[in-house]
RODO-2510 file (C-alpha; in nm, 4 decimals, decimal comma):
residues 610
     n   res          X          Y          Z
     1     x     3,5685    -1,3797     0,3473
     2     x     3,5938    -1,0016     0,3804
     3     x     3,7028    -0,7730     0,0945
     4     x     3,9129    -0,5227     0,2912
     5     x     4,0023    -0,3416    -0,0345
     6     x     3,6363    -0,2321    -0,0881
     7     x     3,3796    -0,0194     0,0990
     8     x     3,0211     0,0228    -0,0251
     9     x     2,8321     0,3262     0,1064
    10     x     2,5171     0,5237     0,0240
    11     x     2,4808     0,8950     0,0902
    12     x     2,1331     0,9658     0,2278
    13     x     1,9682     1,2899     0,3393
    14     x     1,6680     1,5179     0,3224
    15     x     1,6294     1,7158    -0,0008
    16     x     1,8745     2,0086    -0,0356
    17     x     2,0973     1,9157     0,2598
    18     x     2,3993     1,8930     0,0288
    19     x     2,4521     1,5231    -0,0574
    20     x     2,5449     1,5762    -0,4215
    21     x     2,7789     1,8674    -0,3398
    22     x     2,9494     1,6517    -0,0752
    23     x     3,0029     1,3751    -0,3357
    24     x     3,1556     1,6422    -0,5638
    25     x     3,4108     1,7154    -0,2905
    26     x     3,4961     1,3458    -0,2470
    27     x     3,5355     1,2973    -0,6231
    28     x     3,7546     1,6043    -0,6713
    29     x     3,9870     1,5155    -0,3811
    30     x     4,0228     1,1509    -0,4790
    31     x     4,2088     1,2575    -0,7939
    32     x     3,9678     1,1219    -1,0575
    33     x     3,9705     1,4539    -1,2463
    34     x     4,2754     1,6034    -1,4193
    35     x     4,4149     1,9077    -1,2379
    36     x     4,3165     2,1356    -1,5295
    37     x     3,9787     1,9694    -1,5965
    38     x     3,6732     2,1956    -1,5895
    39     x     3,4191     2,0188    -1,3646
    40     x     3,0605     2,1409    -1,3302
    41     x     2,9017     2,1678    -0,9841
    42     x     2,6784     1,8755    -0,8777
    43     x     2,8486     1,6581    -1,1396
    44     x     2,6384     1,3565    -1,0321
    45     x     2,3107     1,5266    -1,1333
    46     x     2,3409     1,4321    -1,4989
    47     x     1,9734     1,4491    -1,5994
    48     x     1,8546     1,7868    -1,7470
    49     x     1,5632     1,8156    -1,5046
    50     x     1,7946     1,7367    -1,2098
    51     x     2,0288     2,0165    -1,3102
    52     x     1,7454     2,2680    -1,3671
    53     x     1,5632     2,1963    -1,0419
    54     x     1,8700     2,1308    -0,8262
    55     x     1,7338     1,7966    -0,7008
    56     x     1,8505     1,4376    -0,7388
    57     x     1,5851     1,2122    -0,8955
    58     x     1,7791     0,8958    -0,9823
    59     x     2,0329     0,7234    -0,7611
    60     x     2,3838     0,7338    -0,9121
    61     x     2,6862     0,5085    -0,8711
    62     x     3,0439     0,6275    -0,8582
    63     x     3,3695     0,5004    -0,7093
    64     x     3,6827     0,6640    -0,5680
    65     x     4,0180     0,5266    -0,4452
    66     x     4,1600     0,6261    -0,1070
    67     x     4,4661     0,4706     0,0543
    68     x     4,4447     0,1632    -0,1699
    69     x     4,0747     0,1018    -0,0904
    70     x     3,8007     0,1347    -0,3509
    71     x     3,5011     0,3228    -0,2087
    72     x     3,1802     0,2641    -0,4086
    73     x     2,9474     0,5605    -0,3439
    74     x     2,5760     0,5750    -0,4264
    75     x     2,4231     0,9251    -0,4311
    76     x     2,0500     0,8878    -0,3533
    77     x     1,7528     1,1253    -0,3984
    78     x     1,6388     1,3294    -0,0997
    79     x     1,2816     1,3888    -0,2110
    80     x     1,0051     1,1759    -0,0550
    81     x     0,8522     1,1140    -0,4002
    82     x     1,1660     0,9250    -0,5040
    83     x     1,1899     0,7170    -0,1853
    84     x     1,1626     0,3993    -0,3950
    85     x     1,5090     0,4748    -0,5329
    86     x     1,6537     0,4966    -0,1796
    87     x     1,4837     0,1817    -0,0478
    88     x     1,6292    -0,0498    -0,3071
    89     x     1,9889     0,0770    -0,3340
    90     x     2,0448     0,0289     0,0395
    91     x     2,0638    -0,3458    -0,0299
    92     x     2,3955    -0,2858    -0,2125
    93     x     2,5783    -0,1146     0,0743
    94     x     2,7202    -0,1938     0,4199
    95     x     2,6843     0,1554     0,5618
    96     x     2,5433     0,5033     0,5026
    97     x     2,6579     0,8615     0,5412
    98     x     2,3584     1,0532     0,6807
    99     x     2,3978     1,4160     0,5725
   100     x     2,2156     1,6721     0,7915
   101     x     2,2057     2,0482     0,7351
   102     x     2,3822     2,2316     1,0225
   103     x     2,0973     2,4839     1,0412
   104     x     1,7802     2,2912     0,9484
   105     x     1,8611     1,9754     1,1444
   106     x     1,6749     1,6464     1,0866
   107     x     1,3741     1,6849     0,8545
   108     x     1,0921     1,4434     0,7510
   109     x     1,2952     1,2744     0,4778
   110     x     1,5971     1,2438     0,7123
   111     x     1,3755     1,0323     0,9364
   112     x     1,2463     0,8254     0,6414
   113     x     1,5883     0,7367     0,4937
   114     x     1,7484     0,6787     0,8348
   115     x     1,4640     0,4443     0,9368
   116     x     1,5227     0,2369     0,6203
   117     x     1,8989     0,2181     0,6910
   118     x     1,8473     0,1135     1,0560
   119     x     1,5948    -0,1562     0,9531
   120     x     1,8681    -0,3093     0,7340
   121     x     2,1172    -0,2894     1,0289
   122     x     2,3530    -0,0636     0,8328
   123     x     2,6361     0,1280     1,0019
   124     x     2,5773     0,5059     1,0099
   125     x     2,8204     0,7971     0,9836
   126     x     2,6465     1,1297     1,0577
   127     x     2,7823     1,4198     0,8555
   128     x     2,6714     1,7632     0,9788
   129     x     2,7021     1,9576     0,6517
   130     x     2,6989     2,3295     0,5605
   131     x     2,9099     2,4224     0,8658
   132     x     2,9989     2,7438     0,6817
   133     x     2,6371     2,8699     0,7016
   134     x     2,6268     3,1870     0,9155
   135     x     2,3251     3,0562     1,1116
   136     x     2,4693     2,7040     1,1619
   137     x     2,3864     2,5475     1,5042
   138     x     2,5832     2,2183     1,4995
   139     x     2,5676     2,1420     1,8756
   140     x     2,1853     2,1496     1,8785
   141     x     2,1664     1,9527     1,5520
   142     x     2,3874     1,6756     1,6999
   143     x     2,1395     1,6452     1,9919
   144     x     1,8447     1,6378     1,7492
   145     x     2,0090     1,3571     1,5460
   146     x     2,0733     1,1521     1,8611
   147     x     1,7084     1,2048     1,9679
   148     x     1,5986     1,0828     1,6226
   149     x     1,8198     0,7716     1,6516
   150     x     1,6649     0,6915     1,9921
   151     x     1,3147     0,7520     1,8528
   152     x     1,3871     0,5050     1,5690
   153     x     1,5073     0,2358     1,8155
   154     x     1,8686     0,2351     1,6996
   155     x     2,0818    -0,0284     1,8764
   156     x     2,3809     0,0637     2,0949
   157     x     2,6302     0,0267     1,8095
   158     x     2,4233     0,2513     1,5804
   159     x     2,3786     0,5090     1,8614
   160     x     2,7576     0,5201     1,9025
   161     x     2,7993     0,6426     1,5442
   162     x     3,0768     0,8892     1,4548
   163     x     2,9939     1,2550     1,3759
   164     x     3,1752     1,4464     1,1020
   165     x     3,1480     1,8251     1,0561
   166     x     3,1806     1,9280     0,6923
   167     x     3,1296     2,1869     0,4250
   168     x     3,0678     2,0111     0,0931
   169     x     3,0918     2,3456    -0,0862
   170     x     3,4446     2,4233     0,0362
   171     x     3,5485     2,0538     0,0360
   172     x     3,6453     2,0265     0,4047
   173     x     3,5584     1,7815     0,6837
   174     x     3,6709     1,7551     1,0466
   175     x     3,6127     1,5318     1,3487
   176     x     3,5032     1,8136     1,5837
   177     x     3,3120     2,1435     1,5544
   178     x     3,6119     2,3553     1,6559
   179     x     3,8749     2,1819     1,4394
   180     x     3,9620     2,3496     1,1089
   181     x     4,0436     2,1209     0,8170
   182     x     4,1623     2,1841     0,4630
   183     x     4,0388     1,8638     0,2988
   184     x     3,8009     1,5658     0,3121
   185     x     4,0558     1,3201     0,4563
   186     x     3,8840     1,2899     0,7998
   187     x     3,5676     1,1707     0,6212
   188     x     3,7645     0,9226     0,4061
   189     x     3,9412     0,7883     0,7199
   190     x     3,6090     0,7536     0,9063
   191     x     3,4604     0,5559     0,6140
   192     x     3,7533     0,3091     0,6181
   193     x     3,7392     0,2754     0,9970
   194     x     3,3646     0,2520     1,0642
   195     x     3,2000     0,1084     0,7508
   196     x     3,2388    -0,2718     0,7464
   197     x     3,4093    -0,4318     0,4477
   198     x     3,1674    -0,6359     0,2322
   199     x     3,1708    -1,0055     0,3123
   200     x     3,0654    -1,3200     0,1297
   201     x     3,1943    -1,6579     0,0217
   202     x     3,3968    -1,6507    -0,3011
   203     x     3,3896    -2,0334    -0,3132
   204     x     3,0081    -2,0453    -0,3161
   205     x     2,7845    -2,0323    -0,6244
   206     x     2,7295    -1,6920    -0,7897
   207     x     2,4666    -1,4622    -0,6346
   208     x     2,4097    -1,1034    -0,7556
   209     x     2,0975    -0,9092    -0,6483
   210     x     1,9888    -0,6479    -0,9058
   211     x     1,8967    -0,3268    -0,7176
   212     x     1,8901    -0,0703    -0,9999
   213     x     1,8150    -0,0801    -1,3711
   214     x     1,9670     0,1675    -1,6145
   215     x     1,8538     0,1909    -1,9747
   216     x     2,0650     0,2643    -2,2801
   217     x     1,9360     0,2941    -2,6381
   218     x     2,2338     0,0961    -2,7716
   219     x     2,2721    -0,1915    -2,5245
   220     x     1,9212    -0,1984    -2,3725
   221     x     1,8806    -0,2776    -2,0041
   222     x     2,1774    -0,2552    -1,7686
   223     x     2,1350    -0,4180    -1,4258
   224     x     2,3364    -0,2824    -1,1318
   225     x     2,3908    -0,4879    -0,8170
   226     x     2,6383    -0,6219    -0,5638
   227     x     2,8117    -0,9605    -0,5881
   228     x     2,6971    -1,1269    -0,2630
   229     x     2,8655    -1,4658    -0,3159
   230     x     3,0960    -1,6328    -0,5669
   231     x     3,2326    -1,4625    -0,8762
   232     x     3,0639    -1,3442    -1,1948
   233     x     3,2353    -1,3667    -1,5345
   234     x     3,1756    -1,2574    -1,8932
   235     x     3,0114    -1,5346    -2,1053
   236     x     2,9042    -1,7172    -1,7867
   237     x     2,5785    -1,9163    -1,8108
   238     x     2,3483    -1,8063    -1,5246
   239     x     1,9800    -1,8153    -1,4242
   240     x     1,7450    -1,5340    -1,3180
   241     x     1,5319    -1,5966    -1,0077
   242     x     1,3192    -1,3643    -0,7895
   243     x     1,2186    -1,3957    -0,4218
   244     x     0,8748    -1,2425    -0,4960
   245     x     0,8173    -1,4595    -0,8087
   246     x     0,8932    -1,8231    -0,7063
   247     x     0,8080    -1,9563    -1,0541
   248     x     1,0702    -1,7391    -1,2296
   249     x     1,3694    -1,9415    -1,3574
   250     x     1,5252    -1,8098    -1,6764
   251     x     1,8568    -1,9165    -1,8338
   252     x     2,0684    -1,6233    -1,9604
   253     x     2,4307    -1,5412    -2,0466
   254     x     2,6469    -1,2539    -1,9173
   255     x     2,7617    -1,0687    -2,2302
   256     x     2,9273    -0,7598    -2,0729
   257     x     3,0375    -0,6745    -1,7213
   258     x     3,1396    -0,3325    -1,5839
   259     x     3,2731    -0,1880    -1,2591
   260     x     3,2658     0,1809    -1,1619
   261     x     3,5706     0,4048    -1,1698
   262     x     3,4929     0,7679    -1,0904
   263     x     3,2038     0,8631    -1,3169
   264     x     3,2893     0,5999    -1,5787
   265     x     3,1916     0,2373    -1,6251
   266     x     3,4948     0,0238    -1,6965
   267     x     3,4639    -0,3158    -1,8704
   268     x     3,5965    -0,6079    -1,6662
   269     x     3,6144    -0,9831    -1,7339
   270     x     3,5126    -1,0909    -1,3864
   271     x     3,4131    -0,9549    -1,0456
   272     x     3,4211    -1,1071    -0,6990
   273     x     3,2406    -1,0767    -0,3631
   274     x     3,1611    -0,7183    -0,2556
   275     x     3,2061    -0,5597    -0,5989
   276     x     2,9262    -0,3407    -0,7328
   277     x     2,8843    -0,4310    -1,0998
   278     x     2,6772    -0,3312    -1,4024
   279     x     2,5606    -0,6137    -1,6312
   280     x     2,4319    -0,5701    -1,9872
   281     x     2,2952    -0,8101    -2,2452
   282     x     2,0029    -0,9570    -2,0469
   283     x     1,6755    -0,8371    -2,2014
   284     x     1,4351    -0,9576    -1,9305
   285     x     1,6225    -0,8253    -1,6266
   286     x     1,4167    -0,6611    -1,3488
   287     x     1,4802    -0,4911    -1,0155
   288     x     1,4730    -0,7575    -0,7425
   289     x     1,6022    -1,0373    -0,9690
   290     x     1,8944    -1,2462    -0,8410
   291     x     2,1544    -1,3736    -1,0903
   292     x     2,2607    -1,7228    -0,9751
   293     x     2,4635    -2,0204    -1,0892
   294     x     2,2340    -2,2780    -1,2617
   295     x     2,3309    -2,5465    -1,0070
   296     x     2,2205    -2,3327    -0,7091
   297     x     1,9253    -2,1013    -0,7992
   298     x     1,8796    -1,9334    -0,4589
   299     x     1,7118    -1,5859    -0,4705
   300     x     1,8146    -1,3127    -0,2244
   301     x     1,5194    -1,1567    -0,0312
   302     x     1,4437    -0,8085    -0,1586
   303     x     1,2999    -0,4990     0,0081
   304     x     0,9332    -0,4660    -0,0918
   305     x     0,8893    -0,1179    -0,2336
   306     x     0,6256     0,1096    -0,0739
   307     x     0,2992     0,1284    -0,2656
   308     x     0,1968     0,4346    -0,4731
   309     x    -0,0442     0,6790    -0,3066
   310     x    -0,1527     0,9012    -0,5956
   311     x    -0,2786     0,8434    -0,9522
   312     x    -0,3449     1,0329    -1,2760
   313     x    -0,4995     0,9258    -1,6045
   314     x    -0,2719     0,9677    -1,9091
   315     x    -0,4850     0,9786    -2,2255
   316     x    -0,4428     1,0301    -2,5985
   317     x    -0,4909     1,3980    -2,6783
   318     x    -0,8286     1,4480    -2,8509
   319     x    -0,8506     1,8286    -2,8557
   320     x    -0,9083     2,0222    -3,1829
   321     x    -0,5305     2,0946    -3,1905
   322     x    -0,4338     1,7270    -3,1386
   323     x    -0,1392     1,5954    -3,3387
   324     x    -0,0146     1,9372    -3,4534
   325     x     0,2827     1,9711    -3,2140
   326     x     0,3885     1,6262    -3,0943
   327     x     0,5973     1,3551    -3,2575
   328     x     0,4417     1,0622    -3,0639
   329     x     0,0650     1,0990    -3,0406
   330     x    -0,1062     0,7573    -3,0623
   331     x    -0,2185     0,5246    -2,7811
   332     x     0,0458     0,2731    -2,8957
   333     x     0,3210     0,5341    -2,8503
   334     x     0,1829     0,6299    -2,5079
   335     x     0,1535     0,2692    -2,3927
   336     x     0,5077     0,1750    -2,5052
   337     x     0,6591     0,4802    -2,3329
   338     x     0,4791     0,4217    -2,0025
   339     x     0,5717     0,0523    -1,9990
   340     x     0,9336     0,1464    -2,0751
   341     x     0,9322     0,3737    -1,7686
   342     x     0,8464     0,0697    -1,5561
   343     x     1,1863    -0,0758    -1,6545
   344     x     1,3675     0,1764    -1,4385
   345     x     1,1069     0,3233    -1,2008
   346     x     1,0139     0,0658    -0,9402
   347     x     0,7663     0,2955    -0,7564
   348     x     0,5471     0,3490    -1,0639
   349     x     0,2361     0,1493    -1,1616
   350     x     0,0668     0,1552    -1,5026
   351     x    -0,2793     0,0003    -1,5362
   352     x    -0,4943    -0,0432    -1,8460
   353     x    -0,8434     0,1137    -1,8296
   354     x    -1,1689     0,0123    -2,0005
   355     x    -1,0604     0,2189    -2,3019
   356     x    -0,7411     0,1712    -2,5061
   357     x    -0,6961     0,5506    -2,5215
   358     x    -0,6283     0,5987    -2,1487
   359     x    -0,3927     0,4569    -1,8808
   360     x    -0,4012     0,4908    -1,5025
   361     x    -0,0527     0,5897    -1,3831
   362     x     0,0136     0,5693    -1,0067
   363     x     0,3149     0,7095    -0,8234
   364     x     0,4490     0,8313    -0,4904
   365     x     0,3441     1,1958    -0,5259
   366     x     0,2760     1,4894    -0,7573
   367     x     0,6477     1,5583    -0,8127
   368     x     0,7110     1,1935    -0,9038
   369     x     0,4459     1,2054    -1,1798
   370     x     0,5267     1,5612    -1,2943
   371     x     0,8918     1,4612    -1,3617
   372     x     0,7646     1,1739    -1,5803
   373     x     0,5305     1,4137    -1,7661
   374     x     0,8136     1,6643    -1,8202
   375     x     1,0488     1,3923    -1,9490
   376     x     0,7847     1,2667    -2,1920
   377     x     0,7043     1,6088    -2,3360
   378     x     1,0780     1,6764    -2,3896
   379     x     1,0986     1,3491    -2,5816
   380     x     0,8223     1,4661    -2,8215
   381     x     0,5135     1,3027    -2,6676
   382     x     0,1717     1,4662    -2,6857
   383     x    -0,1036     1,3535    -2,4465
   384     x    -0,3443     1,4772    -2,1802
   385     x    -0,3465     1,4151    -1,8038
   386     x    -0,6227     1,4380    -1,5435
   387     x    -0,6130     1,5924    -1,1973
   388     x    -0,4178     1,3858    -0,9441
   389     x    -0,6333     1,1708    -0,7180
   390     x    -0,5363     0,9705    -0,4100
   391     x    -0,5628     0,5915    -0,3914
   392     x    -0,7980     0,4776    -0,1159
   393     x    -0,8000     0,1493     0,0753
   394     x    -1,0521    -0,0293     0,2969
   395     x    -0,9884    -0,1774     0,6423
   396     x    -1,1203    -0,5164     0,7552
   397     x    -1,4503    -0,3522     0,8628
   398     x    -1,5042    -0,2021     0,5174
   399     x    -1,4224     0,1533     0,6335
   400     x    -1,2576     0,3870     0,3834
   401     x    -0,8919     0,4681     0,4503
   402     x    -0,6850     0,7389     0,2799
   403     x    -0,3104     0,8129     0,2599
   404     x    -0,1918     1,0592     0,5252
   405     x     0,1105     1,2891     0,5138
   406     x     0,3264     1,4312     0,7905
   407     x     0,3958     1,7942     0,6908
   408     x     0,6698     2,0062     0,8494
   409     x     0,6395     2,3755     0,7671
   410     x     0,8928     2,6507     0,8420
   411     x     0,7584     3,0045     0,7976
   412     x     0,8289     3,3567     0,9229
   413     x     0,6126     3,4164     1,2341
   414     x     0,3764     3,6603     1,0575
   415     x     0,2554     3,3910     0,8131
   416     x     0,1899     3,1139     1,0675
   417     x    -0,1766     3,2160     1,1088
   418     x    -0,2706     3,1959     0,7391
   419     x    -0,0916     2,8580     0,7001
   420     x    -0,2746     2,7093     1,0020
   421     x    -0,6081     2,8426     0,8700
   422     x    -0,5545     2,7080     0,5150
   423     x    -0,4359     2,3619     0,6249
   424     x    -0,7179     2,3427     0,8786
   425     x    -0,9695     2,3933     0,5969
   426     x    -0,7965     2,1083     0,4090
   427     x    -0,8567     1,8697     0,7043
   428     x    -0,5047     1,9145     0,8454
   429     x    -0,4539     1,8517     1,2168
   430     x    -0,1771     2,0469     1,3913
   431     x     0,0359     1,8147     1,6062
   432     x     0,3252     2,0429     1,7033
   433     x     0,4320     2,4065     1,6854
   434     x     0,7323     2,5930     1,8192
   435     x     0,9071     2,9212     1,7476
   436     x     1,2834     2,9227     1,6977
   437     x     1,3410     3,2692     1,8399
   438     x     1,4870     3,4055     1,5150
   439     x     1,1493     3,5121     1,3735
   440     x     1,0591     3,1680     1,2346
   441     x     0,7930     2,9173     1,3400
   442     x     0,7957     2,5427     1,2725
   443     x     0,4490     2,3830     1,2477
   444     x     0,3846     2,0097     1,2097
   445     x     0,0607     1,8740     1,0644
   446     x    -0,0999     1,5384     1,0020
   447     x    -0,2974     1,5937     0,6825
   448     x    -0,4654     1,3786     0,4143
   449     x    -0,2506     1,3527     0,0970
   450     x    -0,5408     1,4950    -0,1075
   451     x    -0,5410     1,8023     0,1207
   452     x    -0,1954     1,8904    -0,0165
   453     x    -0,2944     1,8514    -0,3834
   454     x    -0,2779     2,1976    -0,5359
   455     x    -0,1630     2,3627    -0,2110
   456     x     0,2076     2,4308    -0,2730
   457     x     0,1506     2,7216    -0,5150
   458     x    -0,1000     2,8781    -0,2742
   459     x     0,1484     2,8271     0,0108
   460     x     0,4254     3,0122    -0,1746
   461     x     0,1851     3,3037    -0,2436
   462     x     0,0598     3,3145     0,1170
   463     x     0,4147     3,3187     0,2610
   464     x     0,5503     3,5568    -0,0097
   465     x     0,8009     3,2861    -0,1121
   466     x     0,9549     3,2668     0,2371
   467     x     0,7970     2,9402     0,3544
   468     x     0,9391     2,5874     0,3302
   469     x     0,7061     2,2861     0,3273
   470     x     0,8291     1,9272     0,3560
   471     x     0,6064     1,6209     0,3587
   472     x     0,6486     1,2481     0,4094
   473     x     0,4006     0,9624     0,3687
   474     x     0,2608     0,8669     0,7091
   475     x     0,0536     0,5526     0,6451
   476     x    -0,3214     0,5227     0,5933
   477     x    -0,5836     0,6785     0,8217
   478     x    -0,9659     0,7045     0,8357
   479     x    -1,1283     0,9150     0,5586
   480     x    -1,1509     1,2758     0,6803
   481     x    -1,4472     1,3982     0,4719
   482     x    -1,4837     1,6158     0,1625
   483     x    -1,2321     1,8899     0,0819
   484     x    -1,2996     2,1858    -0,1449
   485     x    -0,9849     2,2281    -0,3548
   486     x    -1,0417     2,5428    -0,5524
   487     x    -1,2507     2,8433    -0,4569
   488     x    -1,2080     2,9982    -0,8017
   489     x    -1,3634     2,9192    -1,1398
   490     x    -1,2253     2,9040    -1,4939
   491     x    -1,2500     3,1462    -1,7835
   492     x    -1,3362     2,9294    -2,0853
   493     x    -1,2876     3,0177    -2,4541
   494     x    -1,6250     3,0512    -2,6273
   495     x    -1,5110     2,9788    -2,9842
   496     x    -1,2217     2,8351    -3,1836
   497     x    -0,9746     3,0741    -3,3440
   498     x    -0,6845     3,2994    -3,2472
   499     x    -0,6861     3,5288    -2,9444
   500     x    -0,7200     3,8979    -3,0318
   501     x    -0,6149     4,1945    -2,8162
   502     x    -0,9670     4,3423    -2,8229
   503     x    -1,1271     4,0165    -2,7032
   504     x    -0,8597     3,9675    -2,4347
   505     x    -0,9046     4,3284    -2,3164
   506     x    -1,2716     4,2632    -2,2458
   507     x    -1,2002     3,9202    -2,0939
   508     x    -0,9357     4,0441    -1,8482
   509     x    -1,2029     4,2350    -1,6548
   510     x    -1,3417     3,8931    -1,5546
   511     x    -1,0214     3,7559    -1,4008
   512     x    -0,6555     3,6591    -1,4566
   513     x    -0,5643     3,5485    -1,8111
   514     x    -0,3235     3,2634    -1,8925
   515     x    -0,2673     3,3647    -2,2570
   516     x    -0,1691     3,6702    -2,4586
   517     x    -0,2732     3,7771    -2,8129
   518     x    -0,2028     3,5572    -3,1173
   519     x    -0,2553     3,2241    -2,9351
   520     x    -0,4582     2,9413    -3,0917
   521     x    -0,7627     2,8615    -2,8772
   522     x    -1,0631     2,6334    -2,9108
   523     x    -1,4093     2,6162    -2,7582
   524     x    -1,3838     2,4591    -2,4124
   525     x    -1,0196     2,5592    -2,3552
   526     x    -0,9458     2,7272    -2,0179
   527     x    -0,7743     3,0599    -2,0840
   528     x    -0,7878     3,2174    -1,7382
   529     x    -0,9000     3,2118    -1,3773
   530     x    -1,2228     3,3639    -1,2479
   531     x    -1,1907     3,4921    -0,8869
   532     x    -1,5481     3,3748    -0,8223
   533     x    -1,6297     3,0045    -0,7839
   534     x    -1,8025     2,9717    -1,1217
   535     x    -1,6937     2,9066    -1,4785
   536     x    -1,7521     3,1853    -1,7302
   537     x    -1,7327     3,1646    -2,1090
   538     x    -1,5519     3,4536    -2,2754
   539     x    -1,4887     3,5342    -2,6404
   540     x    -1,1179     3,6115    -2,6758
   541     x    -1,1363     3,5904    -3,0570
   542     x    -1,3765     3,8854    -3,0745
   543     x    -1,2699     4,1683    -3,3060
   544     x    -1,3686     4,5311    -3,2714
   545     x    -1,6573     4,6268    -3,4995
   546     x    -1,5354     4,8786    -3,7574
   547     x    -1,7501     5,1876    -3,8269
   548     x    -1,6954     5,4935    -4,0428
   549     x    -1,7282     5,7260    -3,7409
   550     x    -1,4283     5,8146    -3,5329
   551     x    -1,4740     5,9013    -3,1672
   552     x    -1,2074     6,0791    -2,9625
   553     x    -0,9878     5,8305    -2,7788
   554     x    -1,1312     5,5221    -2,9515
   555     x    -0,8044     5,4551    -3,1332
   556     x    -0,5904     5,4572    -2,8174
   557     x    -0,3936     5,1334    -2,7728
   558     x    -0,5685     4,8766    -2,5561
   559     x    -0,3554     4,7888    -2,2538
   560     x    -0,3398     4,4236    -2,1547
   561     x    -0,2158     4,2970    -1,8170
   562     x     0,0701     4,0462    -1,8607
   563     x    -0,0745     3,6924    -1,8732
   564     x     0,0006     3,4485    -1,5898
   565     x     0,2033     3,1732    -1,7615
   566     x     0,1615     2,8498    -1,5647
   567     x     0,4470     2,6038    -1,5186
   568     x     0,3748     2,2302    -1,5398
   569     x     0,3439     2,2011    -1,1586
   570     x     0,1179     2,5087    -1,1373
   571     x    -0,1048     2,3768    -1,4171
   572     x    -0,1330     2,0336    -1,2478
   573     x    -0,2254     2,2091    -0,9231
   574     x    -0,4800     2,4371    -1,0928
   575     x    -0,6891     2,1862    -1,2894
   576     x    -1,0210     2,0712    -1,1452
   577     x    -1,1721     1,7223    -1,1615
   578     x    -1,3724     1,8147    -1,4758
   579     x    -1,0616     1,9467    -1,6550
   580     x    -0,7570     1,8016    -1,8325
   581     x    -0,4065     1,9294    -1,8958
   582     x    -0,3079     1,8989    -2,2618
   583     x     0,0703     1,8381    -2,2709
   584     x     0,2702     1,8872    -2,5926
   585     x     0,6424     1,9534    -2,6550
   586     x     0,5590     2,3195    -2,7230
   587     x     0,2594     2,4049    -2,5026
   588     x     0,0621     2,3287    -2,1903
   589     x    -0,3111     2,3920    -2,2327
   590     x    -0,5846     2,3467    -1,9733
   591     x    -0,9217     2,2362    -2,1139
   592     x    -1,2572     2,1059    -2,0011
   593     x    -1,3023     1,7277    -2,0361
   594     x    -1,6305     1,8001    -2,2209
   595     x    -1,5604     2,0701    -2,4788
   596     x    -1,9196     2,1269    -2,5979
   597     x    -2,0855     2,3908    -2,3704
   598     x    -2,4362     2,2357    -2,3930
   599     x    -2,3140     1,8855    -2,3074
   600     x    -2,0976     2,0318    -2,0308
   601     x    -2,3957     2,2089    -1,8734
   602     x    -2,6067     1,8922    -1,8967
   603     x    -2,3296     1,6885    -1,7309
   604     x    -2,2968     1,9415    -1,4460
   605     x    -2,6736     1,9346    -1,3900
   606     x    -2,6726     1,5533    -1,3784
   607     x    -2,3901     1,5503    -1,1243
   608     x    -2,5686     1,8045    -0,9011
   609     x    -2,8894     1,5968    -0,9112
   610     x    -2,7013     1,2825    -0,8174
***
């Protein structure tokens, strides 16, 4: 049985190629908003951090009606760190719209998401977006997409995919580069024509694979998935099974059922084959579970999510200022919050350590973990995190393997030399380089994941903000040898107190300061960066000695250079292996793991001897 009144599609693309803006255009033209309604741009990016950074982190479901057909649309993240979100939602759809920037062409993440779609034999519509860009080069980009499809072993049907030329910003789409359109109708028509209708057997027993979990304070966990077979009803008795956990068999009851209508969830009493539904009222529901009829508990195979490649230690804050700024500060609070994150983030791992005060948190990349840290501090959590470290493996011969990244870098020609030099020193191997003729060079590297830790900030400085770096996980390779991350040292506060202008004035001669006057500091806290590769202790609480003699000029105001205030990403990039980042709702402080200077010196000596 085919449900011709439904189409299920996912919108996939590299970061910043315009997926969410394109969905905006589809939503606005499908008539789900009132004509006088004020609609924000990128309406699907509902999370605060998504709106601030202009990136999609969580996949979102929406639905529009066109010509009597309900089109369920899933907007997916474009960032490699959130690839786990893309992998699992593709199980809910029958086709994808691959959005490619008309100037940039296919990028690393384009290849990643397209490969996943082709592996699942999904139909592809290629949408060349941002046609209104002055430097757009659609004809070349079409060739590049076709080359990518051939490279990924697409079959004949997938190679014969339709191309749409669109501008998500102006809400237009057309079937050829020359054709001018005033609306998105050509894209709607192409979806109805080329994306297969969902099929299944409505007479069979119920089967719903849960691909996404949402969480709501009031109703708890909400599972989102597609009805593969049968029908699902409110108050129906069902069982939970899982293809990766053969022993799982749990009886539960459907208490509430929703379908999507625009940006809203609408309560329904039942749903049939092909419908994408949200189910609430099941406490122990996980991604990958299949909801089945009790008489036929048959789990649906589920995409195994890629393993994490990077880890940090989240610990209870034990600095002298601990507990003064956060609402949730204990190990119990930290543990509960991290385990709750596992409910919705399938790419995350949380492991207990040999102490109850610390947890090893593994993810897909620095951005993945930094978004979690930022969310937690906004919720009132106070804790400390260590420097990111990569997760190694061993091959069958016992040789050490490390995660590798494929990096694609676009820079103005004049900065190509410094980028090649820096990545070379971080064990990067250049595999391709070509100039575009418009003053830009594209360089491709194979580089260990740890070689990129702490590099992005340096990259932006080296290229004066004009460079673009994109990376994608490229499997495991042989260990490449030691890498020196930081060639600079830290300026460390000598005593506990409050920073004074006089003390800061003397300290700024030693390097770049991270704090201004009137800031609480403690012994062992990092308050600046020393340009030399050694740590120096400075006394920023030092007051000027008062005498009864007045010298000419001694009362002139002391001039301080503005402090360099580090963002969360910059602080995570800056910290060394012997340092921690203290995260509170109000402040980010870098500190040494060992605060006592004598013990710190003894520890350094021991490490050098070993």
